[in-house]
C-alpha positions in Angstrom: 64.4 84.7 118.9 68.9 85.0 118.4 70.8 82.3 120.2 73.1 84.5 122.9 75.5 83.6 124.7 74.2 85.3 127.9 70.0 85.3 128.3 67.9 87.0 130.2 65.4 85.9 133.0 63.1 88.5 134.6 63.3 87.4 138.2 60.4 90.4 139.5 60.1 94.0 139.1 59.2 97.1 142.0 57.9 100.7 141.6 60.7 103.5 143.1 59.1 107.4 142.3 59.0 107.6 139.3 61.0 104.3 138.1 59.6 100.8 137.3 62.7 98.8 138.8 63.6 95.3 136.7 65.0 91.9 138.0 67.0 89.8 135.8 69.2 86.7 136.2 71.6 86.5 133.6 72.1 82.7 132.4 74.5 80.8 130.4 73.2 78.1 129.2 71.9 76.7 132.6 73.8 78.2 135.1 72.7 81.3 136.4 76.1 83.9 136.1 74.7 86.7 137.1 72.2 89.3 137.4 71.3 93.0 136.1 68.8 96.0 137.5 67.6 97.8 135.2 65.1 101.0 135.8 62.5 102.5 133.8 61.0 106.0 134.0 57.6 105.5 134.0 56.6 108.7 131.6 59.7 108.0 129.8 60.6 104.9 129.2 63.0 105.5 126.1 66.0 105.4 128.3 65.9 102.6 130.5 69.2 102.4 133.3 71.6 99.7 134.4 71.1 100.3 138.0 73.3 97.8 138.7 75.2 94.2 137.1 76.8 91.2 138.9 79.1 88.7 137.6 79.4 85.6 139.1 83.0 85.8 137.6 83.5 89.4 138.7 83.6 92.6 136.1 85.1 92.2 132.9 84.4 88.0 132.6 81.3 88.1 130.3 83.4 90.5 127.2 81.9 93.3 124.9 80.2 90.9 122.6 77.9 89.2 125.8 77.4 93.1 126.8 76.3 93.9 123.2 73.9 90.5 123.1 72.1 91.4 126.9 71.4 95.3 125.3 70.1 93.5 122.1 67.7 91.1 124.5 66.8 94.5 127.0 65.9 96.0 123.4 63.5 92.4 122.6 61.5 94.1 126.5 61.8 97.0 125.7 60.7 98.2 122.3 60.1 102.0 122.8 64.0 102.5 124.2 66.2 104.5 122.8 69.3 104.7 124.9 70.3 102.7 127.9 72.6 104.4 130.5 74.9 103.8 133.3 77.9 104.1 134.9 80.8 102.2 135.3 82.4 101.6 139.1 85.0 99.2 138.7 87.8 99.0 136.0 90.4 100.9 134.6 87.4 104.3 134.0 87.3 104.0 137.6 88.7 107.2 139.4 92.6 106.1 139.8 92.3 108.2 143.5 89.7 106.2 143.9 87.1 109.4 144.4 84.4 109.5 141.9 83.4 107.2 139.4 83.0 108.1 136.0 80.7 110.0 133.9 77.1 108.4 132.8 77.3 107.2 129.5 74.1 107.1 127.1 74.3 104.0 124.4 71.7 104.1 121.7 70.0 100.5 121.0 
């Protein structure tokens, strides 16, 4: 396995309707620095949805390279996955009027 700056470790999972939700801790070295929740449709596991991602130091604290590393680790956990999706709800892409969040992003992995 490649050496990633941030490492995922599965905490638990749960079934919600047609989806399995997997809960991961994000570690940097031995320290837990955040968490990510992923849902996978039971009948179509080719698309992972990031339900939530939180980092202790706040939004934008881990950077795009670390996010790519996390995505690569998710691909290792879910080799049948072709896409990862999610909605950005913080940072510059949030609607300035305070109402809507950015549209769902679909990224090929």
